[in-house]
N, C-alpha and C positions, 0 to 999 in steps of 0.2 A: 503493500500500499503505500510506503514512504516513496519508493521509486515511481509509481503512478502520480502520487502527488506533485512530485518534482516537475515531471513531466508536464503536467497541466499548469502550473505556474509558468514554465518556461514559455508554454504556447501562449497563456495570456498577456506575458510580457510582450513576445513577440508582436501581439497584434496591434499593439499601441504605437509601434515603429513608424506606422503609416500615417500617422497624425502629425503634422509638421507645420511650422510657421510658413505662411504661403509666401513665394517671393513675387512681392507686388511694390510698386513704387510708394514713397510717404504720402499718408493720408489715404491710402486705399485698403487698410490692414481690414477693416471691418468688412469690405465687399470680398475681399480675399479668403476671410474665414468663412464666410456665408457661400462662397462659391466650392468650399470643400465638403458641402454637404453630403456630397455621395461617400466620402470617406467615414463620415458620422455614422451614417446608416448601416453601411457595411462592418462597421467597427461593433455598433450595438447588434447586429444580428449574429455575429461570430463570437462576440463576448459571451451573448445571451447561450447561444449554443454551446461553447465550452463549460460555463457554468452548471446548465443541467446536464451536460455528459459528466462531469465531476459528481453532480448529487447523485444522478443516477449510478454511478460507478460505486460510490460508497454504500448506497441502497442495496446494491446487490452483492457486494462483498460482505456486508452486515448479514448476509443469510447465507454465505460460504462458510463451511466448518474447515474444509481443508482444500489444498491446491494441489493439482497433479501438473505433469508438463504438459498435457493437452491444454489444460485452462489458462497455464503461462502462456501459450502462443495465442490462446483465444484472447486474452487480454495486450499482448503486445500487438495483435492487430487492430485492436480497439484505439491503442496509443498511437500505431502507426496512423491512422486516417485521422485521428483528431489533429495531429502535430501538422498534417498538410494545409489545415485553415486558413494559417495567414498567408500563403499564396493566392489561394483563389479570392481572398478578401482583399490583398491589395491591386489583383487583376481586375476585379469589378468595380473597385473605386476609382481607379485610374481609368478603366474604359469610359465610364459615366461622366468623369470631369471632361475628357477629350470630346465630348459631343460627337462623336461618329457612331452611328446607329449599327452599322456592320460591327463595329468592335464591341458594343454593347452588348448585342444579342450574344456573340461569342463569349465574353466574360460573364454574361449571368447564367447561360448554360454551361460554362466550366465550373463555376461556383455550385450549381445543382449537381453536377455529376458527383463533385467531392462530397456533397452534404449527404448525396445518395450513397456513395461508397462508406460514409461512416456509418450511417445505419445500417447497411448491409453487414457490417463487420460487428455490429451490436445483434443483428439477428444470428450471426454464427456463434457469438458468445452465448446468447440465452438458449440457442439449439443445444451447445454442448451440455450446459447445464440440465437443461429438460432432460437429456439421453443421460446424466450420469448422477442420479439422486443422492448416491453414496458421498458425493462432495458436500451436501447441502445440510444445514441445520433442521433440525425437526420440522420446524413451523413453515419451513417454504418446501418440503418434500412434497405436498400434494399435486397442486397444479399450478405453482405460482409463477415457473418461468417458461411452462408450455404458453401461458397467457400472455407474458411478456415479450414473446416473440410477435405478437399482434401490433404490439406499439413499436417495434422496431420496422414491421412491415409498413406501417402507416408513413414512417418517416421517409421511407425509400419511394414510396408513392407521391408524396407531397411533394419531395426536392425535384421529382421528375417531371410531375406536374409544372412545377415551377420553371424548370429548364425548358420545357416544351412551350408554355406560353411566353416566357421569356424570348424566346428566340424566334418565334413564330408570330406573336401578336405584340407584345410591348414588353421591352426590357424593365421597365418600372414596375408593372404587374408582378412580374417575377421577383423582384426585390422583395414588393410588401408581401408575396405568399412565403418568403424566406423567413418571415417573422413568426409563422404560423409553428414549425415543428417546435422550435423552443419554448412556446407558450405552453403548446400541448405537453412537453416532456415535464415542464416545469409543473405542470397540474398533477401529472401522473408520477411525479417523483418518487412516490413511495411505492409504485407499482400498480399497473393497472387491474390487477387482481385485487387490490385494496378498495376500488370502488364499488360501492354497495350495489350498483346497476350490472357490475358485471358478476359479482358473486351470485346475484339473483339468476343470472342467465345460466352460470356455470351449473348450479344446483338443482335447476328447476326440474322438477318431476317430468318423467316421460309422460305425453300424452296417452289417455286410457284407449286401448285397441278395440 
């Protein structure tokens, strides 16, 4: 956990490096700062995403009793994809500031691809835990990580949707959609299984034959 926390801290630090003092003539500082709004939006989306990844990471490991080699590799995959986030964040913020529509579409699609990849590594992580209940604490051995795979899959779908919409329709719409997965994962950081509606669906008795 200490290694993972250190990686998350480095990633968040790297995100802020794209926020710089604008190179503008004297007296134009305010307009220069306002003109960098894409950097602020991209930073907010990525910071929020890394924050909820960290929260979900801690929530997952609080339910893990022991770690084997396979789980170490699953964790490294999650850290690998999370560590990629600063790069597409810089790409999309710069593309939006250059006002070139073609580059903006590519930048948004690229960010969406990395976001979907991160969710896909979480899907692999949760799937591994669902298939290896002996690694889990008793309270998580029922169906907790089986349901968590739905959360990861929802993220893959949302990011791919943002990429398609941003590339084919409007980059700004895709950028707005990027804010949805962090909100969803923040609300469900304790696990989708913990939601009352989910528990009702899972434990609903079968219909009479």
